[in-house]
N, C-alpha and C positions, 0 to 999 in steps of 0.2 A: 392596377389598384384600380379601385375605383372610389368617389369620393362622397362623402355625405351629400345628398341632397338628391344623386341620379336614380335615378327608375330602376329597380332591380327585381328579378325574381328571385323565390326563397331560395332555392339550390347557388346563384350567385354570392344571395346576400351570406352561410353558409360558408365557404369560402375568406369571403371577403375579410368575417371573423376571425375567423384561423389565422387568418394571412395580421389582424395587428395582432394579434394572442403568440405571434413570434412561432407557431407553430414548423415545426422540420418534418415530421415521419405522420402520414394516418397509415394505422395496422387496421389494415379492413377485409371486408366480402360480400361483392356482390349481390342485388335481389331485387325484386320484383318492385319494393318501397320503395326502393332507392336504384331504380331506374334518369330518375331528371339530375340528380345527383351526380351516378358515373356521367352520365352524356354532359355536363359541366365539368367533370374531375379532366376529361380526357383534353381539355386546354387550358388547365391549370401545368405549368411548369415551376412552379414556385415553390408547391410544398408535394414531398413524394407519397406516394399511396404503395403502403407496403402488401402483395398478396400477400395476406396466409391463410391454412388449407382447414380452418374451423377455426368457428368465432373464440372459442374457450383459449385459444392459443394467440390469439388477436390480444387479449384483455394478460396476460402473461406478457407478449411481448410489450404491450406499453406499461407495464409492472416495471420491466425488466431497463426500459430504456429512461423509464423515470426516477429508479433509486438507483442508474446510473448516475446521471446526470444533475438529478435536482429542479428537475423541470415535468409539467404537466405529460402524462401517458395519456393521448389520441386514439379511440375505438370508434369504429366506422361499422356497424351491421345492421341490418336488414330488421325485416315486423317480424314475430311469430317464430320459428328454432333458433333465427340469427341473435336474436334477443339473449330468450329463454336460455340461448349456450354460453353466454357471458356470463350468468348468476354466479358460477362455482370463481371467477375472475374477478368478480365487484368485491364479492365475499371475501375474500384473498387481501385485498385490496385496503377492507375496510380495516380491516384487522390488523395492518400493519400497515398502517395510517401513508399511503402510499397517493399521491396525485395522479388520478384519472379524472378524464373526459370523457363520456359515455357516449357517443349518438344512436341512436337505432331509428331506422325508419318506420312509420305507423302505416294501418290501412289509414284510407280517406276518414275523415273526422264524420262524416256522415254514416260510415259502419261500425266507427267504435262502440263495443257492447250487442253488438247484431254477429255475431259467433263469423265474422267473416275469414275469407282463406286468408291461413298466415295472423290470427291477428293475436298478438296475448295481452295481456294487462300491465307490460312491465315496468309499469310506473308503479302497480300495484305490488307486483309480486319484490319487484328492488327496495319498495320503500325501510323495509330494515338495514337494509343492507348498504345505504348510502349515504351520505354525508345529509343528501336532498336531491329530490329529484324534479324533474317537469317536463310536465307536457304542452308544447306549444299549442295552442287553438286559433291565436291571426299571426300570419305574416310581417304583421307590426311589430311584433312580440318576438320574433325570430334573433336581433342582435341583439336585445336588452339581455334575454335568456340565456344568448351562450357568453357573454357578457358574464354577472351573475354565476353562473357553472364555473368558467375558470375563477375566478374569486376566490368561492367558494370550497375550489377543491386546492388552492392554496395559500389559503390561508387561514391563521388558527394553527388548529391541527390538521393537517394533511386527508386529504380523502377524496374516494369515489363520489363523481357526482352525473347522476343522468340524462340524455333530455334527448325528449320521446316528439320526432317529427313528422307528423299526420303527413299523408303523399300530395291532396291539396296545398296545404301550405305550403310547400317547397315547388309547387307550380304556382304557385299565389305571386301576384308584385306588386311593390310600394316602391314607396322615395325610406331606401336606407339613412338611417341616422346610427351613428355609431355614439356609444355613452361614453365619453373621457371618462367618469368617478361610478359606482358603486358603492348603493349606499342601502340596504337590506338590513332592514328593521328584526331585532333581536338577534344579531350577528356582529358581535362589538367583541373578540377573542383581545383578550389579555395581550400588552405584549411586554412590557413594564414592569418590573418586579416592583412589590409595596416599598421602601425604603426602612419601613420598620423592619418588615419580616428578615431583609438580607440583613439587616446591624443583627436581629436576633441571631442570626445561623454565624454571622463571624465570631459571634462572642462564642460559642457553644464548641466552632472548630476551633478555636483557640484553646480553650483549656479541656478541651478531650485530651487522653493517654491515648487512644485506642481508634482514632476515625478512621473512618473506610467509604472509600466513595463506590457508589452503584451505580451503573451509567448504564442511558438501555438508548436505541433508535431516535430517539429525540433530541442528543446532541448533534447527532449526525444531522437530524434535519436539518436543527436551526444554524449549522455550519458552525459548530461551538468547538470544536477540536483543540482548534489554541491555546481559546482559556483554560480547557479544562487541565489541557499538559500544561499550561505555567501553574494551576493553582494547585494541581500534585506533588508537583517539582516543588512548587516553594516551600509547602506545608509537608512537604513530605510523607501526604497520606498515598497509602494505597491503594490501586482503583479494580474493582472488577465490574466484565459489563456482562448484560444479554447477549442473547444471541444477534437482534438487530445490533448491538449498542457495537459489538466488537469491531479494531479501527477505530474506533473514537480516539484510545488512545492504545500509542503503537505498543504493540504486543513483548515486542524485545525488550520493552524496558524494566528497570529491578524491579518497578513498584506493580508494575502489569500483573497480577492473581490471572488473567483468560478471565472464563465465563465460570457464571454462578451457576449452582440449581442443579435440575436431574443428572446431566450429567456434565456439570464441575467443576471443576479443580478440586481437589480433596480441599488444598492447604485456602481455596476460596470461600467454598461453604465454613469450615470453620472461622477463618475470619468474623464471616456474618453472625454466626454463634457466642463472638468472643468480644466482638468492639462493642464500646459504650458510644459510640458515635454515628449513624447511618445516616449518608448524607443521597439519597436518590434524587437524581438529574435526568432526565427525559428518561424514565421508565414510568413500570403502570403495576408492581406490585403480581405478575401474572403467577399462577398455580406450580407452573414447571420452574420459576421460580426460588419460594414461596415453602411449598415443599405444604408441611403441617402448619397452618399460619396459627397455632398458636404456638409454636418450638421457635419461631421464626425472628430471631434477633432481638431474644423478652430481653438483653443487660441494656439494649442499646437506647439511648436519645435518638429521635426520628426523624429526619428534615425531608420533606418530599418537593422538588421541583417541578412543576408543568404545567404547561399550556393549557390543559383541557380539566376546569375545575371536575368536570365528574369525574375522573378517573385519583381524585386526593379524598382516601379512608375510602375506600370501594373496595379493599382486597387486607389490606393491613391497614389500620388506622394507628397515624403519628402525630409528636408530638408537635411541626412548627409547618405546615401549607406554606408555602410561596409559589403563588399563581403565578405565571406569566414566562417567556419566551428565556429557553435554557441559557441564550448569550449572552439576554439581557441581563440573568440570575449571576452567569459564572465571572461574567466582566464588574459586576455591581460588586459581586462577593469577595476580587480580588484588592477592591478600591478601601471595601472597606475592612480587609483584616488587618488588625495590628501589627507591629514590625516586630514583638518581639512572639518566638517560636518557641513551643511546644518540644520536650526532646521528645523524640519518637521512636530512638535507637533497640530501645527494648520492645517494641510492638513488633517494628521491623524484622528483628530477631524472633520474635518469637513463630516471622508468618514465618519465615525461610525455615524452622525448624519443620513446621506442618509441610512443608516444598517437600525437606526431605527424606519425611517420615514418607510420603505415599507419591511420588512422581512419575508424571506422567511418562512412559517408554513402553517397552517394546523389544522381542526377540527378533534378529533375522536368519533367516534359514536358509542357505542355498538352492532348493528346490523347491519351497512355496512359497506365497507370496500374501502377504498380509495386506491390507488398508491402510492402515497407520504409517505402512515405510512410502506406502504410493502418495500419502498426503502428505506427509513428510518428505518426499523425495522432490510434488514438485515444491513444497513452498521454499525447498532451498534452490533449486533453480531460473525458480520467478523473484527470487530477494524478497518474497512481500508486497510483489510489487502487481501482481493482478487485478483486473475485478473477475471476483472466483463468485461463483454461481453454484448451487446446490439444489438437489433435489428435496425428497425428506426420506427420514431414515436412516439406519446406523450411519453412513458417508456423513451422512448431514451434521452430525453428532462428532464422529470423528476428526471431521474439517475443523472445527469449528475448537478445538484439539488440538489438532496436528498441526497446523495451520497459522503461522506468523502473521498478523494482517496487520502492520503498519503503517495503513494511513485509511482515512475516512472513505465512504462511500464504494469499502472493496469486497463486502459479503451481500449477499444479494439473494437471500432462501424466502420459503416461507414459515411464517414461525408462527404466530396465531392459531391461523386455518390448518399448517400444517397437511399443503396438498398435494399430492402425490400428480406427476405430470406437469408440476410449475417450472423445472432444470430449462427443457429444451427453450421454450418456445420462451423463456428469461431470461435467456444468453444471447438469444438471437437477438430481443431488445436489449440489451446492454449494449451486445459490438454494435449496433446502430449508432447510440449516444457517446461509445467511447473508443476511439484510435487510435491511442496513444498508451496505451495499456494492450496489457493479451488478460484478453477475457475466456476463462477457465470454469469449463461446467464438468460437476461430482455428478453421477446419478445414481441410481440403481435400474439391474432391467427392472426391476418393478413400476419402478416409477417412467424410467424412457417408452416405455414401452406405451403407456397412455397419452402421450403424444406426439409420436414417432413420426405422422406424418408430416411432421413443420420441419424435418431435416430437407425437404424441398426446400422448404424458403430458406434456410441457411444455405446450402446445395447455387439455387439460382441468381442469391447476391452476394454469392464469394463470399461468403462472410468468413473471417477464420476462429470462427472458436473449437477452442481444445473440446473433444464431448471427451472425458475421464470417464469410461464405466466399467463402475464399480460392480461384477460381476460375480455373485456368489450363490445365482441359481437361485437364493429364496427370499420371501417377503422375510429381510431379517432380522428389522424391527418386532414388528410380531410374529419370527419364530423365538428371539430372542425371552421375548414374554413369555411364549410358548412354553418356554426351555424351565424359566425361571419362577413360577408363577400357576400355571394351567397345567403339573403334570408332565412335561413332556409330550404330548398329546397337539401332533405337530396338523390341524385342519385347515388342508389348503394354501398350505404358504410352502410346500417344497416346486419348484419350476422349472426343474431340471429336465424332463422328462418332456417340458412343453416350450422352453425360450427355442427361440431360430437362435442359425448365427448369424448373431450381430455386428459379422464383420464382412459377409453377406450380403446381409441385407443394409449396412453402411453404401456396398460398394453399387447396389443397385439405384439409391439416389443420385448416386452420381459422387458419393462421397468416399473419400482417400479413408482406409482404416486398416487397422492391424492390432496386433494379438503380441500379452505380455502375461509368465504364470510362473516369471522367478525376477528376483530385485534383479537380476546385469540385465535384462528383458525388461524388464520393465525401466529399469535409468535411462535406460537407450533406447529405447518407444517416448519418452515423458521427451527426451533434448529432441528429439525427430517429429516431434508433435509442436513445439514452442518451435519451432528454425521454420515453420509449412506455414505459410501466409496467404499462399494462392486459392483457398476456400475454408470450408472446416475440415476438421479431422476427428476420428473418433479412436480409440486407444480401447480396446476390449481388455481390462486387466480378472484376469482370472484367479478370482483372491479364493484363502479359507473360507468355507463354505460354511460354517458355524463357528466362525469366530464373535465375539460381545461387545459392546461397547460398555466398556466401566473406566472414572467408577459411577455408580450407577444409585439414586434416592429413589429407592422404591414408590409405587402411587399410597399418597398417603401419609407418605413416611417426614418424618425429621430432614431436613437439610443437613444436619450434626453425624446423622445414623446415614452414613452410606455402606451400601453394601463393594466393596473392594476387587469382588474376584466372582465368577464363574462358582457356584455349589459343589456342578462336577465335574472336576477339572478330562476326565475323560470323553467326557462329549464336544471337542475342541476339534476333534478331526471330520 
């Protein structure tokens, strides 16, 4: 470790800054603009570099690590194509409020703007998809810039920050000075909620007969799950969660209604449509939640707590905004609640009637395999304790329905951007961050192929990731929409004739692999995979090809009007 006042070159300053930010892992890939950094890295023993096989994989690994641990993920890539390959992952992190610090090499300062070899204006490219980005022009600014980058990524609403480092800056030297504090003009996020707004919220809750808590990933980010649980149970308020909010409240608790929105539960959506008070905490009224905005929670007085004031009134007009940290909001709300409580037995009974009217269920047949069964069985065998990563598509929605998340930081998924290929690298990142819980990946055959090269990273590092491949040989969600809304014209979604043998592919990478095609073999394969911890294991579940996710709200529809079953059951086979 170096001290303030020492003369260091830029690459040494880089690693000293990472040490002071308590960085454990760097997910990276070397290149010409970073040769000095990798030369210095050769002698660094207290920070582990994870060699990825594609820079997009690096960003998703950093996301998985950040979401599993709550700490910022760190990415290191070279200039030009190395930098541009991170764009999808950075956008994904931006939309899902994940703290990343992405370091990119850049051509020497004198060549910037000259179309030099492997030059790309990554600062300009990523400006709309980062909280902030920096081009370091002087080695004397490197330490302070890195300090600001980590501060910005982790404070307020988390998100990605990019630092572009020209080659000459990394080779130059200066006296190292680490700034102990950070003061960024114009960046002063509100943490503590306004007391008067909290008091108003408490009064509204106290007199509401049909209140509903609608919570998102902000509750998990704020580490506010205990406060949420206490408020909901003390006041007998049912809880519905967004995709990113699953696990903020125990999924097996009687007050939990699971996910709301397009593929949410019927009873959650009915509760939203009939509640008289909607308390949104750490959620942003995403279009997949609201459906047709004109019909969303029309009977409800709406309270909205969010740390990002730009989220308030953006999609849904609310009656009482409360800007601030969700943990502070919920804790203050608990203190402000009057002792007298409204009897909500009738409201809970009404919700229970909706639950019984349209439950989540499926049939089990001995000679075929349903995705719902696989996910339900994994949930039972892990007792809801796993860190569950998904890719994007039908399996992602079935996971939200059938896996009972019992604790926070248990689901890692691409919500806002819907990035196919997110799953495998993100599960690898999560496995570096969490070692006391199993890391389970549900992925489709389409999404797995997009970043399958990262299987090498999992094998090389002997990570015990359980890769549960939901293989229907279709781009399943696209095929579902083609059947329901596009005249059953299945254009380029059938992968049966082009998919590889995934068991053989996995084994070629050095990964343990097996397959299952009926409930009995699936149950046994899940048990065997969960017990195997000497490296990654892949199970190829050959599921029903044309199954569809229900219930479902058609695009542009009201969440109170759900499609509960397929229009033509004969297309199931």
